[in-house]
Legacy VTK file of the C-alpha trace (Angstrom):
# vtk DataFile Version 3.0
C-alpha trace
ASCII
DATASET POLYDATA
POINTS 690 float
-2.543 -0.991 28.326
0.275 -2.093 28.383
2.448 -1.906 25.461
1.757 -4.596 22.821
1.987 -3.721 19.147
3.695 -5.918 17.776
6.911 -5.157 15.748
9.944 -7.284 16.521
12.054 -7.296 13.992
12.274 -10.680 11.386
15.883 -11.600 10.924
15.607 -13.426 7.972
14.247 -10.664 5.641
15.206 -6.969 4.830
12.976 -3.958 4.043
13.389 -1.124 2.178
13.569 1.856 4.139
9.722 1.657 6.281
8.281 -0.733 4.411
8.580 -3.807 2.599
6.806 -3.274 -0.757
5.587 -6.348 -3.111
4.363 -6.323 -6.878
2.422 -9.469 -8.124
4.850 -10.759 -10.442
2.107 -12.680 -12.269
-0.140 -9.507 -13.903
1.641 -6.329 -15.570
-0.355 -3.155 -14.063
-2.834 -2.073 -16.473
-3.887 1.277 -15.554
-1.932 2.702 -12.673
-3.637 4.981 -10.515
-1.157 7.089 -9.657
0.853 8.482 -12.487
4.282 6.905 -11.610
7.108 7.422 -14.976
7.641 4.897 -17.036
11.196 4.426 -16.172
10.554 3.157 -12.173
7.646 1.100 -13.202
9.650 -0.958 -15.620
12.500 -1.297 -13.264
9.942 -3.516 -11.079
9.288 -5.683 -13.375
11.322 -8.970 -13.115
12.574 -12.501 -15.327
10.302 -15.128 -14.490
12.634 -17.059 -12.438
11.186 -14.408 -9.505
14.054 -15.196 -7.256
17.345 -11.995 -7.230
17.423 -11.774 -10.908
18.765 -8.712 -12.309
15.819 -6.159 -13.133
15.467 -4.580 -16.187
14.339 -1.187 -17.657
12.279 -2.777 -20.219
11.371 0.482 -22.095
11.781 3.987 -22.686
14.854 5.752 -22.616
15.882 4.771 -18.776
19.368 3.683 -17.839
19.702 0.480 -16.433
19.224 0.316 -12.609
21.356 -0.649 -9.798
21.204 -4.199 -9.414
19.814 -5.808 -6.589
21.976 -6.394 -3.868
22.131 -10.113 -2.993
22.668 -10.835 0.775
25.449 -13.575 1.321
24.278 -16.856 2.770
25.689 -18.108 5.651
23.812 -21.423 7.404
22.227 -21.645 10.076
20.551 -24.538 11.640
17.584 -24.703 13.909
16.106 -27.756 14.971
13.097 -28.638 17.491
10.844 -31.679 17.784
12.770 -33.302 14.909
11.938 -30.620 12.421
15.106 -28.766 10.726
14.618 -24.994 9.622
17.968 -23.725 7.714
17.685 -19.839 7.705
20.343 -18.619 5.519
19.883 -15.081 6.692
19.887 -15.395 10.503
23.486 -13.614 10.472
21.686 -10.300 9.416
20.216 -9.744 12.936
22.420 -7.437 14.658
21.089 -6.348 18.213
24.011 -3.601 18.211
23.685 -2.391 15.337
27.054 -2.490 14.655
27.661 -5.228 12.472
29.900 -3.537 9.388
28.839 -6.428 6.942
24.827 -5.585 7.976
25.244 -1.955 7.653
27.000 -2.159 4.063
24.348 -4.377 3.392
21.671 -2.369 4.482
23.391 1.043 2.759
23.106 -1.667 -0.460
19.884 -1.621 -0.422
19.174 2.171 0.467
21.124 2.929 -2.454
19.173 0.280 -4.719
15.909 1.412 -3.235
17.222 4.978 -4.245
17.664 4.397 -8.104
14.488 2.333 -8.273
12.282 5.000 -7.069
14.284 8.069 -8.655
11.321 8.744 -11.083
9.105 8.888 -8.474
10.480 11.653 -6.447
8.710 14.543 -8.568
5.308 12.247 -7.403
6.612 12.026 -3.654
7.377 15.851 -3.189
3.826 16.405 -4.782
2.032 14.377 -2.501
3.828 15.512 0.293
3.166 19.035 -0.270
-0.743 18.025 -1.177
-1.199 16.081 2.189
0.777 19.174 4.010
-1.313 21.554 2.507
-4.375 20.265 4.168
-3.049 21.060 7.567
-4.215 23.879 9.403
-0.391 24.791 11.050
-1.789 27.793 13.110
-3.975 26.467 15.466
-5.157 25.448 18.540
-6.785 22.184 20.570
-10.051 22.223 21.794
-9.522 23.654 25.431
-9.985 21.489 28.599
-11.431 22.996 31.513
-8.853 21.908 34.628
-9.455 23.731 37.799
-9.129 27.627 37.471
-7.791 27.213 33.311
-8.509 26.043 30.134
-5.457 23.790 28.726
-4.927 23.415 25.316
-2.212 22.817 23.169
-0.875 25.340 20.236
0.256 24.696 16.455
2.475 27.020 15.006
3.095 27.631 11.015
6.697 26.028 9.861
6.970 24.252 13.248
7.221 20.566 13.922
6.181 20.739 17.423
3.657 21.801 20.111
3.085 24.450 22.888
1.151 23.632 26.079
-0.797 26.650 26.958
-3.247 27.524 29.209
-5.468 30.568 30.491
-7.067 31.741 33.490
-11.304 30.986 33.598
-12.791 34.791 34.316
-15.321 33.296 36.330
-14.203 29.616 37.477
-16.631 29.251 39.828
-19.627 29.285 37.865
-20.753 25.854 36.986
-19.341 24.590 33.543
-21.706 24.667 30.635
-21.634 22.705 27.259
-21.816 26.523 25.931
-18.860 28.004 27.759
-16.017 29.081 25.433
-12.503 29.984 25.961
-12.031 34.066 25.423
-9.121 35.339 23.598
-8.439 38.732 22.295
-7.400 41.751 24.546
-9.804 41.500 27.133
-9.249 37.997 28.034
-6.763 36.641 30.511
-3.341 36.317 28.890
-2.344 33.012 27.454
0.666 31.476 29.641
3.387 28.978 27.736
3.976 26.260 30.246
6.481 24.520 27.867
7.490 25.323 24.050
8.247 21.832 22.490
10.088 23.337 19.820
12.461 24.684 22.129
13.063 21.356 23.928
13.458 19.818 20.600
16.095 22.110 19.097
19.321 20.081 20.343
17.857 16.475 19.781
17.425 14.680 16.284
14.258 13.144 18.054
11.829 14.817 20.241
8.666 13.520 22.118
6.757 14.436 25.122
4.265 11.355 26.639
0.882 13.174 27.681
1.779 16.403 29.119
-1.324 17.776 29.345
-2.566 14.901 32.332
0.643 15.486 34.099
-0.653 18.750 36.188
-0.926 18.406 39.672
-4.136 19.377 41.667
-3.043 22.752 42.534
-2.405 23.553 39.074
0.983 24.532 40.012
3.016 21.881 38.887
3.809 19.882 35.619
5.461 16.526 35.685
6.307 15.293 31.928
8.194 12.248 30.097
10.464 13.299 27.870
12.008 10.866 25.261
14.844 11.975 22.930
15.748 8.392 20.999
12.869 7.074 20.289
13.517 3.633 22.416
10.315 4.877 24.073
12.812 5.135 27.973
11.869 8.892 29.532
13.306 11.284 31.403
10.426 12.854 33.854
11.252 16.483 34.361
8.862 18.587 37.084
8.523 22.079 36.242
6.909 25.032 37.400
3.617 25.798 35.532
4.051 29.635 36.300
7.756 30.220 35.659
8.920 27.002 33.551
11.891 26.559 36.258
12.561 23.038 36.833
11.420 21.256 40.074
14.394 19.050 41.862
16.275 16.439 39.792
14.959 14.694 36.874
13.911 11.012 37.248
15.935 8.785 34.432
14.909 5.964 32.742
11.458 5.875 33.394
8.487 4.713 31.238
5.544 7.291 30.238
3.458 6.007 33.015
3.560 8.605 35.940
0.859 9.968 37.868
0.427 12.610 40.788
-0.148 11.199 44.433
-1.118 14.517 45.788
0.568 17.862 45.215
4.274 16.709 45.928
4.541 13.283 44.908
4.698 11.273 41.586
4.430 7.687 41.134
5.896 5.939 38.333
6.849 2.694 36.590
10.450 1.371 34.975
10.904 -1.355 32.652
13.282 -4.327 33.153
16.203 -5.434 30.519
13.716 -6.786 27.764
11.909 -3.082 28.268
8.972 -4.894 30.226
6.951 -2.274 32.701
7.764 -4.200 36.296
8.252 -1.828 38.754
6.519 0.998 40.295
7.776 3.632 42.497
6.921 6.415 44.635
8.793 9.664 44.989
8.553 12.490 46.861
9.717 15.777 45.204
12.954 16.930 46.589
14.576 13.504 47.070
17.016 11.490 45.403
16.189 9.213 42.804
17.440 6.594 44.652
15.342 7.121 47.918
12.414 6.060 45.630
10.410 3.726 47.555
9.264 0.691 45.230
5.857 0.325 46.068
5.693 -3.205 43.806
8.069 -5.437 41.604
6.144 -7.978 38.778
8.491 -10.695 38.664
6.505 -12.647 36.005
7.684 -12.153 32.796
4.354 -13.074 31.811
3.193 -9.936 32.807
3.259 -6.110 32.579
2.602 -3.142 35.210
0.050 -0.689 33.883
-0.820 3.009 35.357
-4.292 4.861 35.829
-5.648 7.711 37.953
-9.595 7.462 39.242
-11.003 10.619 37.719
-11.403 12.260 40.513
-7.739 11.969 41.309
-8.327 9.944 44.633
-6.750 6.837 43.894
-4.295 5.181 41.620
-4.359 1.945 40.357
-1.646 -0.508 39.368
-2.356 -3.273 36.685
-0.818 -6.213 36.685
-1.734 -7.787 33.138
-1.007 -10.301 30.822
-3.090 -10.748 27.433
-6.128 -12.521 29.374
-5.244 -11.961 32.924
-5.240 -8.775 34.936
-4.923 -8.525 39.252
-5.238 -4.925 39.995
-3.882 -2.659 43.190
-5.066 0.666 44.373
-3.210 3.300 45.891
-5.182 5.555 48.228
-3.403 9.355 48.055
-4.390 10.305 51.073
-2.832 7.155 52.791
0.701 6.697 50.883
1.908 5.117 54.365
-0.483 2.197 53.278
0.969 1.506 50.246
-0.450 -0.629 47.611
-3.754 -2.660 48.243
-5.094 -5.236 46.335
-8.575 -4.742 44.701
-8.817 -7.664 42.545
-6.346 -10.516 42.830
-4.986 -12.634 39.956
-7.408 -15.238 38.826
-6.150 -16.689 35.438
-8.400 -15.707 32.550
-9.895 -12.989 34.567
-9.775 -9.275 33.325
-10.793 -6.206 35.376
-10.330 -2.566 34.670
-11.090 -0.496 37.764
-12.087 3.483 39.009
-13.409 4.929 42.086
-16.516 7.063 43.413
-17.808 8.024 46.935
-17.609 4.519 48.855
-17.175 2.584 46.048
-14.442 1.382 43.737
-16.375 0.318 40.121
-14.724 -2.844 38.342
-15.128 -3.494 35.001
-14.800 -7.314 34.572
-14.006 -9.924 31.612
-13.695 -14.088 32.370
-14.183 -16.595 30.477
-17.859 -17.051 31.479
-18.365 -13.260 31.316
-16.553 -12.711 27.774
-18.332 -9.417 26.949
-17.328 -7.523 30.557
-19.872 -7.256 33.542
-19.723 -3.902 35.466
-19.497 -4.486 39.454
-19.258 -1.911 42.682
-18.001 -2.741 45.655
-17.314 -0.803 48.882
-14.114 0.480 49.879
-14.073 -1.157 53.017
-15.100 -4.727 51.847
-14.059 -5.245 48.320
-14.652 -8.555 48.240
-18.661 -8.075 48.619
-19.472 -6.894 44.862
-23.160 -5.724 43.213
-23.577 -6.248 39.486
-24.654 -2.909 38.366
-24.578 -3.871 34.737
-24.771 -7.374 34.231
-22.747 -9.515 30.996
-24.937 -9.032 27.775
-24.297 -11.822 24.643
-24.110 -9.435 21.921
-22.849 -5.594 23.935
-19.167 -5.486 24.899
-18.211 -3.111 27.564
-14.862 -1.598 26.143
-14.249 1.204 28.889
-16.448 3.307 31.712
-15.880 6.830 32.736
-17.048 7.836 36.049
-18.822 11.724 37.233
-20.079 12.654 40.416
-23.587 11.880 39.257
-23.286 9.645 35.899
-21.441 6.745 34.623
-20.689 6.833 30.683
-20.057 3.343 29.486
-18.211 2.771 25.919
-19.564 -0.376 24.034
-19.528 -2.252 21.016
-22.655 -3.742 19.317
-22.417 -5.621 15.808
-19.085 -4.320 15.059
-20.242 -0.358 15.772
-19.141 1.652 18.990
-21.815 3.297 21.113
-21.380 5.817 24.110
-24.422 5.385 27.326
-24.884 7.546 29.806
-26.199 6.140 33.325
-27.275 8.398 36.161
-26.175 6.828 39.591
-27.321 7.012 42.768
-26.698 10.107 44.890
-23.373 9.694 46.790
-24.109 7.664 49.906
-27.087 5.989 48.757
-26.684 1.799 47.873
-25.683 0.972 44.077
-27.950 -1.331 42.497
-28.521 -2.651 38.875
-28.280 0.279 37.082
-31.182 0.875 33.910
-32.559 3.500 31.915
-29.025 4.801 30.367
-29.340 6.960 27.400
-27.150 6.722 24.152
-25.993 9.285 22.299
-26.730 9.299 18.739
-24.124 9.454 16.069
-25.015 10.508 12.035
-22.790 8.346 10.144
-23.483 4.436 9.658
-19.635 3.855 10.615
-17.628 5.756 12.863
-15.211 5.755 15.993
-15.753 7.717 19.155
-13.611 8.117 22.339
-13.242 9.427 25.101
-11.635 12.901 26.363
-10.563 14.122 29.550
-13.650 15.582 31.260
-14.103 17.201 34.747
-15.180 14.488 37.827
-17.322 16.897 39.252
-19.646 18.443 35.981
-22.475 17.094 34.194
-20.419 17.329 31.060
-18.724 14.570 28.961
-16.148 15.443 25.980
-15.603 12.806 23.458
-13.853 12.991 20.434
-15.938 11.744 17.136
-15.005 10.999 13.500
-15.620 9.009 10.797
-13.887 8.087 7.261
-15.398 11.232 6.013
-16.025 13.631 8.978
-12.890 14.849 10.590
-11.957 14.747 14.476
-14.771 16.307 16.170
-14.584 17.516 19.929
-17.660 17.598 21.398
-19.302 18.569 24.807
-22.204 16.744 25.769
-24.718 17.632 28.523
-25.510 14.171 30.404
-28.304 16.058 32.090
-30.392 17.354 28.693
-28.666 14.987 26.146
-27.399 17.885 24.094
-24.307 17.656 22.101
-22.299 20.899 21.356
-19.497 20.547 19.023
-16.189 22.626 20.436
-13.670 21.524 17.460
-13.545 20.511 14.100
-10.140 19.756 13.325
-9.779 21.781 10.182
-8.877 20.502 6.117
-7.543 22.973 3.927
-7.023 22.351 -0.203
-11.430 22.367 -0.613
-12.348 19.870 1.670
-16.285 18.917 1.794
-17.378 16.048 3.304
-20.589 15.407 1.447
-18.086 14.408 -1.613
-17.380 11.231 0.073
-19.600 7.797 0.565
-19.159 5.537 3.475
-20.616 2.413 3.496
-20.590 -0.925 5.551
-20.346 -4.273 4.367
-19.791 -7.895 5.045
-17.787 -10.737 3.910
-18.587 -14.584 4.287
-15.295 -16.521 5.725
-14.755 -19.948 5.160
-16.492 -21.017 7.996
-19.755 -18.962 7.271
-18.938 -16.208 10.046
-19.771 -12.860 8.865
-16.721 -10.192 7.851
-17.460 -6.268 8.753
-15.690 -4.141 6.206
-15.552 -0.045 6.355
-15.854 1.728 2.771
-15.368 5.019 2.002
-14.656 6.636 -1.453
-15.202 9.789 -3.176
-18.352 9.691 -4.967
-17.752 11.707 -8.391
-14.538 9.575 -8.999
-15.512 6.407 -8.443
-17.585 3.984 -10.848
-18.245 1.025 -8.846
-17.846 -1.038 -11.905
-14.350 -3.266 -11.383
-12.677 -0.908 -12.682
-11.589 1.598 -9.590
-8.424 0.820 -7.600
-8.987 -0.286 -4.177
-6.482 -0.830 -1.293
-7.931 -3.005 1.501
-6.324 -2.338 5.139
-6.051 -5.045 7.670
-4.401 -5.440 11.405
-6.508 -8.709 12.906
-4.568 -8.900 16.566
-4.471 -7.939 19.951
-8.168 -7.416 20.402
-7.504 -4.179 18.920
-10.128 -2.788 16.917
-9.379 -0.929 13.940
-12.248 1.872 13.903
-13.494 3.808 10.728
-11.655 7.144 11.635
-10.477 10.258 9.526
-7.390 10.572 8.080
-6.272 13.755 6.134
-3.535 12.290 3.981
-6.061 8.974 2.781
-7.542 12.338 0.921
-4.881 12.175 -1.452
-5.743 8.258 -2.488
-9.961 8.954 -2.261
-9.306 12.896 -4.610
-7.399 9.809 -7.074
-10.253 7.420 -7.550
-8.931 4.885 -4.846
-11.736 3.043 -2.595
-10.675 2.526 0.496
-11.565 -0.613 2.731
-11.029 -1.507 6.655
-11.459 -5.055 7.105
-12.473 -5.815 10.162
-10.874 -9.171 10.703
-10.755 -11.663 13.433
-7.927 -11.291 15.966
-9.337 -7.854 16.652
-12.472 -6.798 19.203
-14.785 -4.966 16.632
-17.035 -7.667 17.379
-16.785 -8.273 20.982
-14.400 -10.759 23.190
-14.728 -13.869 20.829
-13.913 -12.179 17.767
-10.335 -11.921 19.623
-10.130 -15.386 20.952
-11.031 -16.665 17.312
-8.290 -15.174 15.882
-5.363 -16.079 18.085
-3.193 -18.746 18.987
-4.312 -22.333 17.318
-7.706 -20.044 15.491
-4.492 -17.392 13.885
-5.027 -18.454 10.955
-9.106 -17.164 10.484
-7.276 -13.714 10.470
-5.926 -14.411 7.416
-8.860 -16.419 5.838
-11.002 -13.643 6.758
-9.000 -11.070 5.165
-8.600 -12.873 1.806
-12.667 -13.443 1.938
-12.886 -9.728 2.206
-10.917 -9.157 -0.975
-12.807 -12.130 -2.470
-15.755 -10.075 -1.711
-15.041 -6.873 -2.958
-13.872 -8.283 -6.115
-17.181 -10.376 -6.340
-19.023 -7.248 -5.932
-17.548 -5.414 -8.428
-15.417 -2.826 -6.233
-12.216 -3.709 -8.179
-10.003 -6.428 -10.224
-7.437 -8.268 -8.834
-5.018 -6.249 -11.198
-6.284 -3.285 -8.924
-6.112 -4.558 -5.652
-3.561 -3.407 -3.168
-3.103 -4.129 0.484
-1.215 -2.956 3.743
-0.609 -4.000 6.908
1.831 -2.765 9.216
3.648 -4.634 12.561
0.821 -7.572 13.190
-0.579 -6.389 10.302
2.631 -6.821 8.551
2.449 -10.732 9.396
-1.182 -10.807 8.023
0.329 -9.055 4.726
3.259 -11.941 4.428
0.489 -14.792 5.337
-1.880 -13.797 2.326
0.636 -13.196 0.019
1.851 -16.803 0.748
-1.541 -18.195 0.886
-2.810 -16.176 -2.256
-0.562 -14.786 -4.581
-2.558 -14.786 -7.058
-4.934 -12.108 -5.498
-3.434 -9.103 -5.018
-1.350 -6.869 -7.237
1.043 -4.704 -4.393
0.874 -5.344 -0.492
2.721 -2.551 1.726
3.931 -4.261 4.866
4.921 -1.256 7.189
7.762 -2.878 10.108
6.436 -6.294 9.622
6.580 -9.245 12.112
7.212 -12.343 9.587
9.899 -14.311 11.427
7.185 -15.820 13.852
8.456 -18.863 14.799
11.930 -17.809 15.285
10.896 -14.628 17.479
8.821 -15.970 19.629
11.105 -18.765 20.320
13.473 -16.482 21.694
12.588 -14.572 25.130
15.649 -12.499 25.130
13.487 -10.391 22.223
11.213 -7.536 24.424
7.594 -8.686 24.026
8.252 -12.131 23.290
7.552 -13.594 26.596
4.663 -11.560 27.197
3.077 -12.401 23.895
3.272 -16.149 24.306
-0.830 -15.890 25.379
-1.514 -14.138 21.613
0.837 -16.511 19.341
1.148 -19.289 21.642
4.710 -20.782 22.961
6.711 -22.510 19.730
8.401 -24.494 22.637
5.422 -26.782 22.459
5.126 -28.934 19.946
1.699 -28.555 18.859
2.127 -24.134 18.775
5.406 -25.211 16.955
4.519 -26.772 14.263
0.993 -24.666 13.945
2.948 -21.102 14.075
5.398 -22.844 11.373
2.785 -23.594 8.984
1.525 -19.827 8.462
4.863 -18.027 9.525
5.662 -15.662 6.340
9.262 -16.800 6.492
9.068 -20.305 6.921
6.851 -20.483 4.185
LINES 1 691
690 0 1 2 3 4 5 6 7 8 9 10 11 12 13 14 15 16 17 18 19 20 21 22 23 24 25 26 27 28 29 30 31 32 33 34 35 36 37 38 39 40 41 42 43 44 45 46 47 48 49 50 51 52 53 54 55 56 57 58 59 60 61 62 63 64 65 66 67 68 69 70 71 72 73 74 75 76 77 78 79 80 81 82 83 84 85 86 87 88 89 90 91 92 93 94 95 96 97 98 99 100 101 102 103 104 105 106 107 108 109 110 111 112 113 114 115 116 117 118 119 120 121 122 123 124 125 126 127 128 129 130 131 132 133 134 135 136 137 138 139 140 141 142 143 144 145 146 147 148 149 150 151 152 153 154 155 156 157 158 159 160 161 162 163 164 165 166 167 168 169 170 171 172 173 174 175 176 177 178 179 180 181 182 183 184 185 186 187 188 189 190 191 192 193 194 195 196 197 198 199 200 201 202 203 204 205 206 207 208 209 210 211 212 213 214 215 216 217 218 219 220 221 222 223 224 225 226 227 228 229 230 231 232 233 234 235 236 237 238 239 240 241 242 243 244 245 246 247 248 249 250 251 252 253 254 255 256 257 258 259 260 261 262 263 264 265 266 267 268 269 270 271 272 273 274 275 276 277 278 279 280 281 282 283 284 285 286 287 288 289 290 291 292 293 294 295 296 297 298 299 300 301 302 303 304 305 306 307 308 309 310 311 312 313 314 315 316 317 318 319 320 321 322 323 324 325 326 327 328 329 330 331 332 333 334 335 336 337 338 339 340 341 342 343 344 345 346 347 348 349 350 351 352 353 354 355 356 357 358 359 360 361 362 363 364 365 366 367 368 369 370 371 372 373 374 375 376 377 378 379 380 381 382 383 384 385 386 387 388 389 390 391 392 393 394 395 396 397 398 399 400 401 402 403 404 405 406 407 408 409 410 411 412 413 414 415 416 417 418 419 420 421 422 423 424 425 426 427 428 429 430 431 432 433 434 435 436 437 438 439 440 441 442 443 444 445 446 447 448 449 450 451 452 453 454 455 456 457 458 459 460 461 462 463 464 465 466 467 468 469 470 471 472 473 474 475 476 477 478 479 480 481 482 483 484 485 486 487 488 489 490 491 492 493 494 495 496 497 498 499 500 501 502 503 504 505 506 507 508 509 510 511 512 513 514 515 516 517 518 519 520 521 522 523 524 525 526 527 528 529 530 531 532 533 534 535 536 537 538 539 540 541 542 543 544 545 546 547 548 549 550 551 552 553 554 555 556 557 558 559 560 561 562 563 564 565 566 567 568 569 570 571 572 573 574 575 576 577 578 579 580 581 582 583 584 585 586 587 588 589 590 591 592 593 594 595 596 597 598 599 600 601 602 603 604 605 606 607 608 609 610 611 612 613 614 615 616 617 618 619 620 621 622 623 624 625 626 627 628 629 630 631 632 633 634 635 636 637 638 639 640 641 642 643 644 645 646 647 648 649 650 651 652 653 654 655 656 657 658 659 660 661 662 663 664 665 666 667 668 669 670 671 672 673 674 675 676 677 678 679 680 681 682 683 684 685 686 687 688 689
């Protein structure tokens, strides 16, 4: 998936570090859900004018806080289609991050924040210790079989980063079983630390390694990893000897984390253009200079970005050129690199594809306006236009992903807002493929949950997946696709006396203004919540890019639940939880459905006694921060507090500027305001403009 989480900055507002925190000024807090010292709460009250008036510490023995800084006003006039907008704070845009006036103002903002929040320091420290205290620091991930080794991550107490490790499988020739267990102890094969990120990170203020475990070459002798030391997602790729850790060849500079092996001695990777759009795919042979690498494809249309995937059997690489609603796909035969990229699915506007390979066939998941929830096709390697329908389009079931094995196909699907995993047995290799029947679904316990695919061995009959719910910690399972038996391999340890039976999870539905039923996932601690409208509630929303906010586990959330909060996810339109139309009806000229859906969820929760307006808090990040700004403008009476993380709130000005990263590729998501209809529609909800 190409980069698509919208976090582009807005030029007209400033944020406290990390978040924009909003307190409703029309109603004083009643009983605060967390014991915030009185000084800090009263310091946030304001005069009735609601502008940049000085805040006062109205009671107690508190000293007056620092006055909130007032940014200077410099008129910036913008005119389009006869409409004039004045942005007095446009000068705060500083792409170089070096303007003295901007830096000075941000420093004053931070000083003010520190003053206002001084009274919460002890609470913050307690919460941090509480959250960290639930984490088992000395631990390992569920080992994954790959060739003759188990691969896993090791977490060390007191360390911020992980070790990438492996052990030999004592009898790697034996067929894998769901009951396999990696041996440890003095008699077991020794642990080999391939890379210790703690050592690599020592000289960097920021350090991140991308997708290390997937980058072992087919012979298991070499490892490639992408290193980011600035946080800008521009990586340097290193190849090391898996046995000795010695660097092999020179690093590859200025690349993305899209990186795959093409056999044992070549890599395929993607680079970005000046607006950080993945636009070129390259072939690099070990031992050669990066300047000699072969450009396999250059995507010149700035609406499209490139993605890179590998088939489960590692025989083919797939390069996708994708916009928000259109995908074309190329394949690269690892055994015939001289053939370069070949077209598998041509570019047809409005049609999206995802592909993989098994035997003599490519498998294609295809979505179009007609088959909006996707259908599954297969075609011969030597005749890619000759397709056979394996799974037809279904009105109520959306195919979100597929995973191929030598003898099985696994579909990850969504139905009525919930995920499902269905296993099909495939005909023997060489036999013709026809429409598949008799798929078996895997049963899950919780009423709402999250399930994700994990790396599995193509040649085995074992599916590895990760399961969690809002009360169930992430759990790795091995599922025998022949017998239907699932065996838990690892449950993430939650310290501090956690007991999932203390928590209740529910699925409820709110009615939107147009009659659409909006699903919500709810969790609370049953011995802490009264359900009589007296409980505090945090409502989360996102609603963009067809991204599904599935009800998964988050350890830090327990600090809210254990204090009597109810936590709710609103699965609003613009996401993909209810199928493709759910996304289509929350984007472009239907974007306001996202906001009215969220408001409908809030009103439902109040009506049913989960909370009152005085106890209702809301949260969203990035495009979810746009949601926060929009609903606060539309219904400022409805919410007590809002947290908007890296909020995308200057929608119109941002989307009119194609020099900002992500802008051009996202006209298919938000609309192109250079056309009058989109200009006025986007202006009608853009938080800064309202």
